[in-house]
C-alpha positions in Angstrom: 15.8 8.6 30.9 17.2 11.9 31.8 19.0 12.2 35.0 17.7 14.2 37.7 19.7 17.1 38.9 19.1 18.7 42.4 20.0 22.4 42.8 20.7 23.4 46.2 20.3 27.1 47.1 21.4 28.9 49.9 19.1 31.2 52.0 21.4 33.9 51.1 21.3 33.2 47.5 17.6 33.3 47.5 17.0 36.5 49.2 19.5 38.1 46.4 17.2 36.9 43.6 14.3 38.2 45.4 15.7 41.6 46.1 16.9 41.8 42.3 13.4 41.1 41.1 11.8 43.4 43.8 14.1 46.0 42.5 13.4 45.6 38.6 9.7 45.8 38.9 9.7 48.8 41.2 12.0 50.5 38.9 10.7 54.1 37.7 11.5 52.7 34.2 9.6 49.4 34.4 6.5 51.6 36.0 7.0 53.9 33.4 7.6 51.8 30.7 5.3 48.9 30.8 6.8 45.7 29.1 3.6 44.7 27.7 2.5 45.9 24.3 -0.7 47.5 23.8 -2.8 47.5 20.7 -5.7 50.2 20.3 -8.8 48.9 20.4 -11.0 49.7 17.1 -14.8 50.8 18.2 -17.2 48.7 16.7 -20.9 49.8 16.7 -23.3 47.8 17.9 -25.5 46.1 14.8 -28.8 47.6 14.0 -31.9 45.1 14.2 -35.0 45.4 12.2 -37.5 44.5 14.5 -40.2 44.2 12.3 -38.2 42.1 10.0 -39.7 38.1 9.9 -36.4 37.0 10.1 -36.1 38.7 13.8 -39.4 37.7 14.8 -41.4 40.7 13.5 -45.2 40.2 12.2 -48.4 41.7 11.2 -50.7 40.8 13.5 -53.7 43.0 12.9 -54.5 44.0 9.1 -57.5 45.6 7.4 -57.1 43.0 4.8 -54.4 40.1 3.8 -51.4 40.9 2.3 -49.9 43.7 4.8 -47.1 41.6 5.3 -45.5 42.6 2.1 -44.6 46.2 4.2 -42.1 44.2 6.4 -41.0 41.1 3.5 -37.3 42.9 3.1 -38.0 43.2 -0.6 -37.5 46.8 -1.6 -40.8 48.6 -3.5 -42.9 45.9 -2.8 -46.2 47.6 -1.2 -49.8 47.3 -0.4 -52.9 50.0 -1.2 -54.7 51.5 1.7 -57.0 54.2 2.4 -56.4 57.2 4.5 -57.3 55.9 8.3 -56.5 52.4 7.9 -53.8 50.9 10.3 -51.8 47.9 11.0 -50.3 46.5 14.1 -46.7 44.8 14.1 -45.8 42.6 17.0 -42.0 41.9 17.9 -40.2 38.4 18.6 -42.4 36.0 20.8 -44.9 39.1 21.2 -42.3 40.5 23.8 -41.3 44.1 24.4 -38.6 45.6 22.4 -36.6 48.8 23.0 -36.1 50.9 19.5 -35.5 54.5 18.7 -36.0 54.7 15.1 -38.4 54.4 12.5 -37.8 54.0 8.8 -40.4 54.3 5.5 -39.7 53.6 2.2 -40.4 56.2 -0.4 -38.9 54.8 -3.7 -40.9 57.4 -5.9 -42.0 60.4 -6.1 -45.9 60.7 -6.4 -49.6 61.9 -5.2 -50.0 58.3 -3.8 -47.6 58.4 -1.3 -48.1 58.6 2.7 -47.6 62.0 3.9 -49.0 62.1 7.3 -48.7 58.9 9.7 -49.1 58.2 13.3 -46.9 55.7 15.4 -48.6 54.5 18.3 -47.6 51.7 20.9 -49.3 49.1 23.3 -47.6 47.2 26.3 -50.7 45.3 26.9 -52.3 43.9 23.8 -52.8 44.3 19.8 -55.9 45.8 20.2 -54.6 48.5 23.0 -54.8 50.5 24.5 -52.0 52.5 22.5 -50.0 55.5 23.2 -49.2 57.9 20.5 -45.4 58.4 19.7 -46.2 61.3 17.7 -47.6 62.2 14.2 -44.5 62.3 11.6 -44.5 63.6 7.9 -42.9 61.7 4.9 -41.4 63.8 2.1 -42.7 63.3 -1.1 -38.9 63.2 -2.1 -36.3 60.6 -3.0 -32.7 61.0 -1.7 -29.5 59.1 -1.7 -31.8 56.0 0.1 -35.4 55.5 -0.6 -35.9 55.1 3.1 -36.6 58.2 5.2 -35.5 58.4 9.0 -37.7 59.1 11.9 -36.0 59.4 15.2 -38.0 58.5 18.2 -37.4 58.7 21.9 -36.0 55.5 23.1 -39.5 53.5 23.6 -40.1 49.8 25.0 -43.3 48.2 23.9 -44.7 44.9 22.7 -46.8 46.3 19.6 -46.5 48.8 17.1 -49.4 50.7 15.2 -49.1 52.4 12.0 -52.0 54.7 10.8 -52.3 56.7 7.7 -53.7 60.0 8.2 -52.9 62.0 4.5 -51.6 61.4 1.3 -49.8 64.0 -1.2 -53.3 64.6 -3.4 -54.5 61.2 -4.6 -57.7 60.6 -5.2 -59.6 57.6 -3.9 -59.7 54.4 -6.3 -61.3 51.3 -5.7 -58.0 49.7 -4.3 -57.0 52.4 -2.3 -55.3 56.0 -2.2 -52.4 55.5 -0.4 -49.4 53.4 -1.3 -47.2 52.0 1.4 -44.1 50.5 0.7 -41.3 48.8 3.2 -41.0 49.4 6.8 -38.4 49.2 9.6 -38.1 49.6 13.2 -34.5 49.7 14.4 -32.8 48.9 17.6 -29.4 48.2 18.6 -28.1 44.8 20.1 
């Protein structure tokens, strides 16, 4: 067991220590050069989230025929055949509203059956509408550095997204369709 030591300070000794601490803390050198080292903090971009991805709760909720979930299965080049004018409606996680600002459409090949013009609409009420149009867009029959073409939108909040085909690049209707649709993404930052 260590011996207990009592140290007695006189009131003048305590006052001297307090004055020294105050002098050091308020000196121009202490104020101009803080003793705490700072390290620059790297800015990290918020991760993008694909609201249509099943892993994020996205789902096809209205479709002209079975199989349109291939549009959001995350597998590059998986596709469905559609007819001009057909539409599909997607819901977000738990059919709750989500905010987004970019739509991406995969165009992996240059071909006449690629979608050319399409419309995006949203609903806050139900998968049956009413819908408000976000606009009509034109996909290029072109493959760049990435097969995904980006379409920037005004920041939008809604529960459902509707995609409608309008035109293709001249492919005549066949029994299975005349528009080949590939992967779709709807991006938001979280």
